[in-house]
C-alpha positions in Angstrom: -23.9 -15.0 -27.2 -24.3 -11.2 -27.2 -21.6 -8.6 -27.2 -20.2 -7.6 -23.8 -21.0 -4.2 -22.5 -18.2 -1.6 -22.4 -18.9 -1.0 -18.7 -18.4 -4.7 -18.0 -15.2 -4.7 -19.9 -14.0 -1.7 -18.0 -14.8 -3.6 -14.7 -12.9 -6.7 -15.8 -9.8 -4.6 -16.8 -9.8 -2.6 -13.6 -10.2 -5.9 -11.6 -7.3 -7.4 -13.6 -5.0 -4.4 -12.6 -6.0 -4.4 -9.0 -5.6 -8.1 -8.7 -2.1 -8.1 -10.3 -1.0 -5.0 -8.2 -2.4 -6.6 -5.1 -0.5 -9.9 -5.6 2.8 -8.0 -6.3 2.3 -5.8 -3.2 1.4 -8.7 -1.1 4.5 -10.7 -2.1 6.7 -7.5 -1.3 5.0 -7.1 2.1 5.3 -10.8 2.9 9.1 -10.7 2.2 9.4 -7.7 4.5 7.3 -9.4 7.1 9.5 -12.5 7.1 12.8 -10.7 6.7 12.2 -7.7 9.1 12.3 -5.0 6.5 14.1 -4.3 3.2 17.9 -4.5 3.0 19.4 -2.0 0.7 23.1 -2.2 -0.3 24.0 1.1 -1.8 27.5 2.0 -3.0 29.0 4.1 -0.3 30.6 6.7 -2.5 31.1 9.2 0.3 30.8 9.2 4.1 27.5 11.1 3.8 25.9 8.5 1.6 27.1 5.8 4.0 25.5 7.6 7.0 22.3 8.1 5.1 22.2 4.4 4.3 22.7 3.6 7.9 19.9 6.0 9.0 17.6 4.6 6.3 18.3 1.1 7.5 17.8 1.9 11.1 14.5 3.5 10.3 13.2 0.3 8.7 14.5 -1.7 11.5 12.5 0.4 14.0 9.4 0.2 11.9 9.8 -3.6 11.8 10.3 -3.7 15.6 7.1 -1.7 16.2 5.2 -4.1 13.8 6.6 -7.3 15.4 3.9 -7.7 18.2 1.2 -7.6 15.4 2.9 -10.0 13.0 0.2 -12.6 13.3 -2.5 -10.1 12.5 -0.4 -8.8 9.5 0.0 -12.3 8.2 -3.8 -12.8 8.3 -4.4 -9.6 6.6 -1.8 -10.5 3.9 -3.4 -13.8 3.3 -6.9 -12.2 2.9 -5.6 -9.6 0.6 -3.9 -12.3 -1.5 -7.1 -14.3 -1.7 -9.1 -11.3 -2.8 -6.4 -10.2 -5.4 -6.2 -13.8 -6.7 -10.0 -13.8 -7.0 -10.0 -10.5 -8.8 -7.3 -11.7 -11.2 -8.9 -15.0 -11.9 -12.5 -13.5 -12.2 -11.2 -10.7 -14.6 -9.3 -13.2 -16.9 -12.4 -15.5 -17.0 -14.6 -12.5 -17.7 -12.3 -11.2 -20.5 -12.3 -14.6 -22.2 -16.1 -14.7 -22.3 -17.6 -12.8 -25.3 -20.9 -12.0 -23.7 -22.1 -10.9 -20.2 -22.0 -14.3 -18.5 -22.5 -14.5 -14.7 -19.0 -14.3 -13.1 -19.3 -16.0 -9.6 -15.6 -15.8 -9.0 -15.5 -12.0 -9.4 -18.7 -11.6 -7.4 -17.1 -13.5 -4.5 -13.9 -11.5 -4.8 -15.8 -8.2 -4.7 -17.7 -9.4 -1.6 -14.4 -10.4 0.0 -12.8 -7.1 -1.0 -15.5 -5.1 0.7 -15.1 -6.9 4.0 -11.3 -6.7 3.7 -11.3 -3.0 3.1 -13.6 -2.4 6.1 -11.5 -4.7 8.4 -8.2 -3.3 7.3 -9.1 0.5 7.4 -8.2 1.2 11.0 -5.1 -1.1 11.1 -4.0 0.5 7.8 -4.2 4.0 9.0 -2.5 3.0 12.4 0.4 1.6 10.3 0.6 4.7 8.1 0.7 6.9 11.2 3.7 4.9 12.6 5.5 5.4 9.3 4.6 9.0 9.3 6.0 9.4 12.9 9.3 7.5 11.9 9.7 9.8 8.9 9.3 12.9 11.0 12.0 11.6 13.3 14.4 10.3 10.8 14.1 12.6 7.7 15.6 15.6 9.5 18.7 13.5 10.3 19.2 12.6 6.7 18.7 16.3 5.7 21.3 17.4 8.2 23.8 15.0 6.9 23.2 16.2 3.3 23.1 20.0 4.0 24.5 20.4 7.4 23.0 22.8 10.0 20.5 25.1 8.5 20.2 28.9 9.4 17.2 29.7 11.5 16.7 26.0 12.2 13.9 24.7 14.4 14.1 22.3 17.3 14.7 19.4 14.8 17.7 21.1 13.2 16.2 21.9 9.8 14.7 25.1 8.4 11.0 25.5 9.0 9.9 25.2 5.3 11.8 22.0 5.0 10.2 20.7 8.3 6.9 21.6 6.8 7.7 19.6 3.6 8.7 16.6 5.8 5.4 16.7 7.8 3.5 16.9 4.5 5.4 13.8 3.1 4.5 11.9 6.2 0.9 12.9 6.0 0.7 11.8 2.4 1.1 8.2 3.5 -2.1 8.4 5.5 -4.0 10.2 2.7 -2.8 7.6 0.2 -4.1 4.9 2.5 -7.5 6.5 2.9 -7.7 7.2 -0.9 -6.9 3.6 -1.8 -9.4 2.3 0.7 -12.1 4.6 -0.7 -11.3 3.9 -4.3 -11.2 0.1 -3.7 -14.4 0.2 -1.7 -16.4 2.1 -4.2 -15.2 0.0 -7.1 -16.1 -3.2 -5.3 -19.5 -2.0 -4.4 -20.1 -0.7 -7.9 -18.9 -3.9 -9.5 -20.9 -6.1 -7.1 -24.1 -4.2 -7.9 -23.5 -4.3 -11.7 -22.7 -8.0 -11.7 -25.7 -9.0 -9.5 -28.1 -6.6 -11.1 -30.8 -7.4 -13.6 
């Protein structure tokens, strides 16, 4: 059996990482889906910290309430994501244990499933990120006002314009991250599929 090409080794390693991260992320999202959002118990060392804790928890409860009508669809996406991640993990481990460039049907199936998953999940994922962005823009100013008090030259949201711009940028980063992750995964799946099924 010949030596495994370096490109194939890189594909296996990246698939292994994506599979492991996908499973861990899926478990965390499934816990939030069943429990209605994370529950943080912080030590209330001051009234300000206690108030921020309350705002933070309230924000997650609002997000969970907005997601509740789509819980069945989210569960379906989580199952599909888990299946793709498990396939990536299993296929990568199988490939890394093989010395040569043997055909890897498990990883090929995972790449095909991953392409369909990313296409199907693109718009719901962006919509979910937009909801988080909107919630951050509503609740982050409240947290900042608790910490720093009323700002001079504050805008309608009660915080200074430069800080408000940072809050908007932080919210937009969620949407950008969603698009970047989808693009990266899609390109990798297509490249890996073409490499594994090529001559």
